[in-house]
N, C-alpha and C positions, 0 to 999 in steps of 0.2 A: 146742576153742576155750576160751581159759582168759581172762575181764575182768579178771584182776588184771595179765596180760599186759598187755592193749591201752590199758589205761585210761589218761588223755593222752598214750600214745603217739604220736609227731609221725610220721605215713604220707603219702606222696609218692605219688599215686596216677596214670598217666597210662588214657585213654581211659576219663574219669569219667563223661562223659553218655552214656556207650554202654548198653546193654541189660544187661550184665553188671556193668557198670563202676557203675550205678547203684544197681542191687542191692548192688554190695560197700561201695559210700558207707554206703548205708543198716545192713549188718550190722557195718561195722566199728563206727558211731555206735551203736549200739546195745550194742556193747561199750566204750566210752568213747572211743574213739579221735579223735585230734586231725588230722583227713585236708586234704590241699593238694591239689586236683584242675588237671590238666592234658590239656586235649583240643582237639579241633574243636568247634564248634558240637554239639548233638544233632543224629543222623546223618538221625534220621525226624521225620514230624509226623504224628499225635501223637508222644510220647518216655514214656517213664517217667520218665526226669530232667526234664522238665516238670511231667506228671499229678502226680509226688509231691512235687515240690517240694525235689529233691533239694540245690539250691544254696544252702538255707537251713542246710542242716547240715555247712556247708564252712566251714574258717577262710578258704580261699584258693582263688580260682574263676579258673584263667587258659586263657584261650581262645586257641590258638596250635596251631601245627605240631609234630609229632614230628620232624619232617624240619629244623626251625630249631634249630639247635643252639644259638645266642646266645639264645635267647628261653629254652630247655630248660633252660640253663645257670643264667641269672640267675634262672627260676621255683624252680630247685631250692635255689639257694643261698638265697633269699628265705627257702621255706619249712624249713630246715634239718633234713631229715626225719633219723630213724634207722632206718626200714624204708621200702624203695620196692617198689611192686607195678606190674609193668609190664604195662598190657592196654592199649593203644595199640594199634591194627591198621587193615588190610586184611582183614574176615574172610570173606569171601564168595569161593568157589570160580568160580562164573559169570561175577561181576564181573573175577575176576583174568584170564579168557581176552579180556574188552573193552579191560582198562587193566593190562597186566602191566606197563609201567615203574613205573606207582602202588605198583602193589603190592608189588614187589620193592623200592621206595623206601623206602615207608613200613614194611615189615617188615623188611628188612634194616637199611638205614640208621635209620631210628628206633631201633631195636636199637640200633645203634653209637654212636648220638648220646645214649641214654639214658645206655648206660655209661660212655661218654667224660665224660659232664656229672659222674658221679656219682667217676669216677678224678680227677677235675680239683677237686672240691668237697672229698672227704673228706668224713669223719663220718660216714657212712652206716655202717652196720652189717651190713645185709639185703638182699639184693635177689630178690624172684621174678620172673623172667620168665615170662608166659604165651604157651605156644607150642599146639600143636593137638594131637591124636590122629593128624591129616592127615601129620604131619613123618615118618612113618615109611614106609622104601621099601613099599608096597603089594605083597602078594605074592598077594594073592585066596584064600585059604587059612584054613582055618575056626577056628584057632588064635588067642587074644586074644595080643596083639602086646605083650613085653615091654620095659622101658626099654634091655636092653641090645642091641636089634633092630637093623638100619643104620637109620639117617636115608636117607629120600631124597623122591621127590614128582615126579608124572607133569605136574601143573599149575600155573602159576605159584603160587598160593596156596600147596600143600602144599610146594614147591619152596623158596616165600620162608621157610616156618615152619622147614624141614629148616636152611636158611642161618640162621638167628636162633639155631638150636642151637650150631651150629657157633660162630657171633660169641661167643656168650654162655659156650663154652668154652674159647676162645681168652684171653678176657679174664679167666678164673676164672684160668686157669694161668698166664699172662705179667703180669698186673697185681695179680689182688685176691687171690692165696693168701699173698704177702707183706705184705699191709697189712690183714689183717683181718677183710676184707668177704667175708661168705659169699654165695654166688649160686647159685640154683638156678635148674633151667627145671620147669614144671608144664604138663602134658599131660593136655587132656579131652577128651572126647566132643561130642556133640550136645547142645545144654543148651535148657532149655523152662523156661518160668515165664510170668508175666503181666509185660506191659507191653513185649512183643516185636512191632515191628511194620519188620521189617527186610524185605526182597526176597530173594527166592529161598530162603525158609527155610518148612520144611513148615507149622508151627501157623498164623504168619503169613499164608501165603498163604492155610489153610482160611479161616481168620478174614475176610479181605478178597474170598473167593468167597462168602461167607455174607452180607456185609454190600453187594455189588454185586449177587447173588442170581444168581448165573453158575456153571457148573459149573468146579471144581476141576481144574487141569492136571496130574499129577505123570507124573514122568521114567522114575523106577526101583521100583516098586511092591514089586519081591521085593528089594530090595538092605537090608541091616541097618545098622544104626546104633547105636552105643552113646548111648542117650538117657537122659537124666537131670536132674531137676530144677537149674534152674540155683544154686540156695543148696548142690547137695552139692558139685561141685568149689572152689566160692567159700570154704565150710569146709575145706578141703584145704588151698588156697593159704595160709589164716590159719594152720592147726595147722603147716605146713611153713614158715612164716616165725616160728613163734613157737619154734621146733626150730633153725633157722639161729641166729638168735639166740643160744641159750643154747651150741648142740653145734657150729656153727662146720662145718668141712671135714666131718664125719661124713655131715652128709645134703647137700653141697654137691652137687648131681648133677641128673640126671632123675628126674621123678618122674611118674604115670600115678594120674589121679584118675577112674576109670570107674564105671561101674553094676556090678550085680552080673551074671552070666551070663545070667542067664534076662531080664534087660531088655534085650539085645541084640536088638530086635525089626525084624522087617521095615516097611518106612513102610508098605503096605498094612496090617496088624496096629493099626499107631500109627495110622491114621487111621479104622478104624475104630471102635477104643475113646473116640477122643475126640469122633466124631460121634454118638455116646449121650450126648452132651450136648447136640447142636445136632441136632434130628432136621431128617430131609428133606436133609439134605445129600447130594452126589453128586462123584463122579470120574471122569475119563478120564485114559489114558496117552498121553501123546507120547513117539515116540522121541527120542534127543539125540546130535548127534555129538560133542559135549564128552565128556573122560574123566572118570567119576567112579570111584570105588572101591563095588563091590558089597559086597564083605565085610569089614567091620570094626569090632571091639571090642579093649577093652585089658585088660590082665592086671594089676591093682589089689593084686598081693599086696604089693609091697613098702609102701604106703603105710598096709595091713590091719596090717602085722606092726611095723614100725618107727616109724611114727604114730600107730598106734592110729584112723587115718580107716579109715570103713566109711561106707557109703550109709545113710541114714535113714530114707528114702520110696522105697516101690518107685513103680515106672513108675506102677502104677496110681493110686496116690496123687497122682505129680506130675502126671497129667492131669487129677485134680479139682482139684488147687489152680490150677492153669492158667487151667482153663474157670471157676471161679468168680471167680477176679483178672478178666477180662474180662467176665463178667457185671455185675459189682461196679461196673467200670468206664463200661459200657452204661447203669449205671441212676443216672450220676453222684454215688458214694459218694465219701469219701474216702477216696484212694487212697492219701497216706501211711499213713494210718492203717490201711489195709487191708492196706497190705504190710507194716508193721512189724507187724502180726497174724501174718502167716504166717510173717514169721520168728522170731517168740518161739513161733509152734507148732512150728518145726523143731529150737528150740536147746532142747527141753524135756531130751532124751535129751543127757545131756553125753556125751562121749567123750575122754579122758584120752589125751595124745600123749606118749609114751617114743622118741624117737630113738635107736638104739644098734644092737646086735646084729640080726641078725634071727631 
């Protein structure tokens, strides 16, 4: 990540009140960017957005729905951004079974609305649309997925993100290729880190079970996921945006940002390791009739070779950082300062991004 690039850069960030969005706001602010946020109110109470006082770091803060094209366009025009980072989404698999219409509306038409607002406004140079590792047609095989694998999805969430990939590709070809707007998609795995209180996520569910003094219920103890600290893919999004801004079409495609293969671990392994910081925790398994992938990992070789991006923290380190964040929060520490200190730790080892031939 290049502070010289981000210093003073006008950034329009959707989904800035969520877990990843709040971390990204703080990371961008540490790099000197001017951030304009557009999102619904924080989706959980408590939330990282509130606990770290993220609103004070923003140049503007619009609370509105990504499905509202008029409000979105108005906010974009007022921000007059150079870079757009699209994180607003309905991000939960199990929720998508309960609310499929909302999931498709937010994740597909929300993406259409954002790209259309950019098309109508002009002035934007770079767009990074954040989708997911689950946008791939999952074949339950042992090999990690590469960017040229088929897009698919067996559940509403995964399918909606696959659709968002197709929408982005269509806008890139039909409208942006000839107008100087570089747009790429970013696909990351299961992120962990301090300040996540979402439902149906392993670490937040673990912490809630501790607080309530109950046994944690898990669904698929042997399912593997590409776990990584939230700062890992966020740094990838920013390195991708830097290269899109400078190199344009060379980088305007899909990109994986996953952990090293040894960090694609089963759910039960992750729980055992995290429980070392919270002795006495126990869990049991319940079956589920809802489809979820059992084997899932990403091949990030393209980002390694062409962007110079690599994971900086092992999964063990990510778990330690996550546990320490939540212990600090429970001790009523200054979470803005604590979170910023973790960001500075992460940034200490700089990586240069050079897009081009693999």
